[in-house]
N, C-alpha and C positions, 0 to 999 in steps of 0.2 A: 165862529167859527166855519173854515168849509173845508172839501174834500177836494183831492185831484185823484188821480186813478191811473199810475201810468203801467204800463206792459212791456215787457221785454220780450221778444221773441227772436231767436236763432236757429235756422231748419239748415242743414248743410244735406249731401247725400255722401254717400262712400268714398273711399278715394278708388275704390274699382267701378265708378259707375264711369261707364263710357260717353254718357249722352254730358253730362253734368259735373266733369272729377272736384269731392268733395276734401275737406283739408283733413282727417282721417279716415284708419279704416274701413269706423261702424256710420250710418246713419245719426245726425244730431234732429232732434225735435225738442226744443227747451220753451219754455212760458213760465213766466213769471207776473204775476197783477198785485199791486197792494193800493189798501186804498192809505192817504198820508193826508192827517190834517193837520191841515195851513191856516194863518192868520189876514194873508195881504200876501200881496206879491207887484215884482215890479219888471218891467219887460224893458230893456236899453239896445242898441242897432250901435256898435265900436268901432270905426277906422283903423285896423291898428298898421302900423308902418314899422320900418328898418331901424331909422333913426334910434327912438325912442321908445322906453315899457307904456302898456298902459293899466294903470291901473283897474282892474274891475271891482275888485269887491276890495273895501279896508274894516274888514273882521272889527279892530274895535272900536270903531265906529258906528256899527251897526248893535252891537253888543257888548255887554262888560261882566256877565253872569258868566260865560262861558261851562255851562252846564251841560255833560256830558250825555246826547240824550235826549237832551230840554228843549238849551238854547241854540238855536244854528237856521238852516233852510235847505229847500234842497233846490240845486242850479242844473238848467237845462241850456248848454252852450253849444253853437251848431256854427261854424264856415259856411256862410254864406256867399260868398268871393264866389263867382260863375266859373263854371268847373271851363280849364280850358281845352282845345281842340286835340284830339288823339286820345292816347290812353291814361283815365284820371288815374290810373295805381301807376304809371310810372311816373307822372307829372309832379314834380316834388315842389316846384315853382310859387304854390298858392295855399302853404302852411303855417297855420297862425300855432306858434309856441305857448304853452300856456304854461307858469311857475306859481305853486304853492309855497311861499314865503313867508321867514318869519316874520311880524307884526314892525313894519318900518324898515326891512330892508330890498334894496333897490338895487335887482341882480344888473348888470353892466352891459354896454350898450357897444362893447369895442370889438367884439367878434373874440375876447380872451375872457378868463376869468371866469365867470360866472354868468356870462351871456346864454339868454334862451334860447339861440341859436347856433350854441356852440357844437361841435359835431363831438362831444368826451364829457368822462363823467365832472368834469366841474359846474359844467351848467348847470344850473337850478330848472332846469324846462320838470315839468313832472311829468306831460303828456302836449301832445301836438296833434294839427287837428286839418287835414285836407279837408280842400273844397268839396263842399256838405257833407263832410261827415258830423257828426255829431257827438256827445257825451252828456250823462244823467249824473249825477253824482248828492251824498248829502256833504254838506259843511259845514264845522259848527262854530265860526266864525274864530277861530283861534287863526291867526295871521290873515295874509292881505292876500290878494291873487290880481298879477300881474300878465300883463299878454305881450310878443314881441312876434312881428310875421317876417317872412324869410322874402318878401316883395311888398313894395308899397301897396295903401290902399287896399287892404284886405278889410274883407269886412266883418266882424262877429256878434250874433247874435245872441242875445242873452237873459234868461229869463231867471227871477228866484224869490220860489216859496220858500215865504218866512214859519220855521213848525212854530204850534200854539207850545 
């Protein structure tokens, strides 16, 4: 058994701060740390393109019991694509769209129906990461995780820590 210790810290100033305007009327200073028991990990880097979905995690290949809170993993995703010149918050050309989908479901890639890059609620997109952005979350291996990019040759780092 091994232990990982993820820490999330979110700090912002109040919206009336003249030096650096924050998102709310009050200053924010949140910090959360946890010790998580894991048995193994896997590190992968994927090249994500526009014309096809990339299967990142095949849940049924990794687990058969699916016991809530027992089976599964903790995932770290980071869009490692280079940040484009200009304002990275305004530049949406380097986006990786990620979908947590039912086992065996493959979203379309035709800019219609369930396409991960579609700009409406029919998309099977669960979240998106701009260049430099990251996510850390638990996943119980129920279903699959797929990705598609808004521009070709985007890179996504995925680290999977299996629960004990």
